[in-house]
N, C-alpha and C positions, 0 to 999 in steps of 0.2 A: 352265620353263614348255615342256612338247615343244615339237621346233621344229615340227613340222606341225600342231599348234594355233596357234602364234603365228603363223604364216601366213595364215590367217584376218583375220586384222587389218591386213597389211599393204598397201599399195600403193604402187606409184611416183608422183613429182607428174606424169610425162609419161602417164600411165593414163585414161582417161575418166572422168568420171561416172557411166558406166553400168556399165561395171567395177567403179566404187567400191560402186555401187548392189547390184551381186552379192556382193560380199564383205561387206558388210553385212548383208546376206539370211544367206551364209554362217554368219558367226558369231554371228550371232544379238545380238548387244551391240549395233545400232545405233551401232556407232562402226566408225571404220577410222581405222589410224595409216598417215600418207606417210612413208614411207622412201629416204633413196637406197638405192643397191644393197649399201652395208655395215652399214646397218640403223640407221644414225642419224636422229633424230627431226626431221623438216623440218616436220610442224605436223600436227592432226588433224582431219576431218571426221566430223560425226554425222547419224544420219536428220534431223532434224532443218534443218539446213545445209541437206542436198539438198532437203527438201519446199522451203524457203524459196526456191531459188535458182529450182528448176524454178517458181515460181509467179510469179519476177520475170520469165520465159521465158527463162532460159539452157537451152541447149542440152546435154544429156545426151551428147553426141560430144564436149563441151568437156573439157580437160583437166582435174583435178584438183586444182591448186594451183590454180586462179583462185579457187576457194571456200573450200580450207583456210584451217584457224585457224593463222595463224604462232607463236601467242603461246601457245601452249597450257599448262595445268598440269601439272607434273609431278614426280615423287621420285627419287628414288636409292636403290639397292639397300640394304638394311637398315634404310627408313626404319619404323617401328613404325606399332600399327594407330591410336596417336591422332592422329600426326603426320598419317598420314594423313588421319584424320576433319577436322582443322583444314585441312588444306588445301581438301577439299571445303566446307566452311563458309564457309571465311573469304571465298574467289570465288567462291564459287555456282555453280560446278558441276557437270555433271550427273557421276553416280555411279562413273564411270571413269576410275581415273588411272596412265596410262602408267610404269611401275617402268624407269629407266634404268641401262644399267653404266655404264664408262670410254666417255671420245669420244661422250657421248649416248648409246650404241646404244641398241634396244629389249630387256630382258628377260623382262619379264613385263607384266602390267594389274590394277591392283586394281579387285575391283568391291564397290561397296556397296549394300545392299538393306534398305528398310524405315528410310531416313533419315526419313523423314516423321513415322513412327509415335515417333521418339525410338530406336529400338533397330537401331542399326546391325551390318550383319554384314559382316565384311571378309575375303573368298571367294579365298585364293591358287589363281591359276588352273594353279596345280602341282600343288594337292593336292585341289581341289577344282573342278569345273563348274556354274557358276549355271544357275539356270533360263533356259531362253532364249526365254520369253514371259514377261510380268509384269504389264500391262494387258492386260485383254482386254474388248473390247465385245461387248457380248451384246445380237443385235436379235430380242425376240421376247423375254425375257429374263420377262417377269411369265405368261408362261402355263405350261400343266401342264409341259412336260419344261424349259422354263427356268427356272422357279424353283427347282426341283430342281438343275439345276445351276450358278447362281448360287450355293448354299449348298455344294456341293460346291467351286466355284473359292474361295472365300471363305477354308473350312478351309486349302486348302493354302496361301494365304500371297499368292493373286493379287487386284489393283488388277482391280473389278470396274465397269463403267460399263454400264448399261441403258437400250437404247432401245425404247422401246413406245408404244404408242397409247392401253392402259386399256382396251379393248375391254370387256372382262371385268372392271373394275376395278384395283385395287390389290392384295388379298388374296393375293397369291401371293409379294408383295417387302413390304408397308409396316412390316414387324418388320425389313427391314435398314433404312432409312430413316436410325439413328442410325449404323451401323455408317460409321467412319472409310474404309474400304476400301472403300463404295460408293457410287456416285455413279446419279443415275436422271433419262435425258431423256427427258420426252413429246414424241412426235412422231410424225409420220405416214412411212413408210419411201419413199412414192410420192413424198418433197418433199424437194428435191435441199440447201437450205437444213437442215434436221433432220438427213439424214444427214453432211452434212460437217461439222456442229456435233460430232457425236456420234463418228462418224471417229478427228477429229483427234487426235492425243497417243497414240494405243493401241498396242501392240506387235501384237496379233491379231485378228479379227474371228471372231464366230458369229453365222451366220445360221440362226434360227431360224422367223422371223416368216413367216406364210403362211395364207392361208384354206383351213383342213384337211380333206382328207376329201372323200370323191366328192357327199356330197350338199350340204355346204355349200358348195362350189364349184360349183355347180350351180346357185345361185342366182341369182347374178348374174353371169355369164362376164366380163363387162367389167372389171368390179372384180377377180375370180380373176385374169386375163391382167395387169392391171397392178400386181397384190400381187403373187402367185408370179411371175411370169417379168421384167416390166422393170423392177421394183423392184431385181428379183436383177442383171439388169445396172449399172442406177446405183450400187449400192452395191459391186460387183465396178471397175468403174472409176473411181469414188472411192478407194478402197483403193488402185489404182497408183498415181492421181495424187498421193495424201499418200502413195507410200512405206509402205504398211502392206502387206506383203508374205504375210501368212498369213491365207487364207478358210478355214474350215469350216464347209459349206454343208450345213443338213439336208435330204435327200431322204427316198424312201421307197419302199421294197419292192413296192408297187403299179405300180409301171415294168416289174416284169414282168408284170402281166396276168393272163390264165389259161390256165397250161401242166400239163402231164401228167410234166414232170419237175422235177430241183431245178437252181433257176436259182445261177447264178454271176455274177460283176460281167461273164463276157463275154459271157454268154447277150443274144441280138437282144431286144430290150425290145418288148414289146406291151401299149400302154395301152388300157385301154377307159372313159377317164373324163378329162374334161377335167384334173382335180387332176392327175393322172399325166402326160397332154400338157406339163402347165408345170412340172413338174419336169424333165421332159425336156430340155426348151428351155433351163430355167436353167442346168442341166450342161452340155449342148451349148455355152452360150454361156459358162460358165466356162471349159472346158478348153480353149477355143477361146483365152482370153486367156491361160493359161499360159505362162509365159518366166521368165527366168533369175531373173527379179529380182519374180514375182505367182505365188503359189503355193494354187493354188485345192486343197479334196482335199470330195470327194464322201461325203457319209454316208447310205447306203440304210437308214433304219431299220425294223425289225420293229414290227408293231404293238404299240405300248406297251401297258402295265399297270401297275398300283401306287398306292399312296398318295402325294400329290403337296401340297404349297401352293394350289396353284391346281388343285383338283381334278374330273377329268370323269367321267362315265358313261356316257360315248356310245362307248366302247370296250371292245369282247369282255369280255376278263376285270372286268373292272369292275363293267360292266353286269349279268350272267348273276349273279356274287356277289351284286351289290346286289339284284338281285330274290332271289336263296336267299335271301336274311339275311331281307329284310322282304315278302316276297309269300308265302315258305314255296313256289316252284316253279321252276322251270329249265325253260322251250321251249323246243326244240331246232326249228329247221325242214330239213328231210334231213341236217347232219351230216357228210356224207361230205368235204365241202370241207375245206382245208389251209390255216390261215393262219400264219405262224411271228412268235411273241412275243418280248418283250423287257423286264425289267423298266425303271422310268424312269430307277431308279438306274445301272443298268450300263449302258443309252443315255446318260446323263449322263457317265461315265466315260471311256466311246470318246470322247468332243468334248473331256474333256483329256487321254488319249492321246495323241489328233491335237493335242495344244497342245504337248503335250513333247515329240514325237518327231523326230529330224534333219528339218531342211526335206527334205533330198534324200527323205526315205523318203515324204512325203507328197505333194509336186510331183504335181500334175494328175494323183492317184489317187483309184480311185472302190474305197469299201470298204461291205461287206452288213451292217449292226451286229445281231447278233441270235447267239443259239446251234444249233448242229446239234438238239439237243433240246428247243428250243422248235419245232419246227415241229409242229404237235396239228391233229388232226383237231379239228370242230368238237363230235362227238359226244361224244370223248375227254374233249376239255374240259369239254363236260358231266358227263363221270361224275367226273372231278376234281372240282370243286365240291360233286358230290353226297356227295362222299367225304369231303370238310371239312365240308361244310355238313350234316348228316347228317338234320335235320330237315326239309329241303327237299324236294320231288318232283320227279324229272324225267320230263319228257313229251316224248317224238321225235314233230314233225308227219313226217311222209314228204310233205308237200307243200312246196317248196321255197321259200321267201321269200327277199325282201330281197334278201344281194350273196351272189352263189354262186361267185362266184368262186372257184377251187382253185390255190394254188400253194405249193411249198416252195421252201427256200432254202437255199445254203449259207454257211455262213460260216467256211469255213477260212480268207480271205487274211487277214482282219483279225487273227484268233489270229496266224497264222504271220509276217506281216510287222511287226503291232505291237502284239504279246504281249496281246492282251486278250481276257479270258474274262468271260463273263456270271457271276455268283454266286447271281444272286438268281433263283427257279423262280417257277413258277405257283402252288406250297404257299406261298411265302413269302408271292409279295401275294396271296392268298385268305386270308392268315390274318392279314396286317396289316390287310387293309380291314374284316373282321370286327372286328379290337380299334378299329376307328376308328367303328363303327358303336356300339359298345357305350360308349366315352367318349364319344359324342354332338359329335363334331367336325363331322358334317355331319347338314344337315336333310331335307326331300326331297329322295332320289336323282333324283327324276323331273322336279325344278324344272330351266326353260329352262336355267338361269344354267350347269349342270351337260355341257349340251350344246349344240356348235358353232353347227348346223344349228339347232337350234330358238332358241337366243337370237337369231343372225344372221337367223334370219327376219323373227322379231317387232321384236327391238331396234334395228337396224344398220342394214339398207339402204334406203336411202331418206332414212337420218336423217342419220349420220355417215362413211360412206364405208366401207373396207377394215379388216379385225382384223387383228392381230397375233396370232396363239394358237399 
């Protein structure tokens, strides 16, 4: 193992628990090896050991030797894969085994994955780096974006737990219940017991749950503040308390409000709705909590489009396409306002990129999520949909109605820092929606179940509380 990589795992017995937490955070594998200055192994500490110590009231300023396991399982250089697996199973230890040389000096670490599925993989750190995050909690995972993200995470080998209150039902995730790497907790993000139960044992949290959109957020402002802001603080505090160091939070480009220039992450924010204000308050709260042991990351999403297992037809591309296909008419009011657009699958990939990135790259960072080519004038969007649905008539009303904000957004930072690139265009999204209608995957697109505002207005507020969408 390269010396520099090994150093991320090593602490001395006199180091504090807080410093050990930083090392565990840095290496991303939930373990630190306690050695003397000659690198002789004295013990190990896992993130679970640290959590249990904190829950018992141990001060994180105390020496780590007080909580370390002084009799760890280890193997010597040259041990075979079968021998290492036997150690893991016989001693029921975490899937990380120190590899020692002469005089018990640390030489390497053996990492195993997917033991629960009976398909262990031995990863020698000298040859290959294992994923930094394996177990992900997706809060709001039954929603429009969440149901797409959860599937992509499962496809890439993650264990996924979802916390959702199922305001809109379980259509987005019900087919996943039989997957042995998927776990579902029904609960309310405003209740600490539900949040704690869901977060324990996770490596990272993706927080998508919210009352989304300007109109839906205005129905019952108190519930909006509770769900979009106060619950976010609760989730972050729970992550910190349970040593879950990586939290990726879904914000929105709507925080930029109305402006006449291209907004980047440093642009002064100009919220014009309660929804945007709660997102800004959440961003500020999370960034204030960022430290060497907690790494929140903010993703400001462009307006989403595309097919999802939990479909929505209250998003501009989806709605105009549905109208073109079903009513043979696309009506645009004004049309000169700009909107940044991103396909829901590309948006989901941005969260995965954040989960896989070195924690130093995402700690306390804000990224706009989309593509520069996705900045559309609404009139041009109407023309594009007309081009792809030629049987529809394009009607342009000079009178501007509804949301007339206009803003263009730069997505250079996420491309440069994380290598993110949106791969699906509006053309792709419109064609997918058309194919879905032809396959009769959706019934009446104007049904309230496809609109956050309409559904909450009629079915939720005054009955059940807030929505995890």
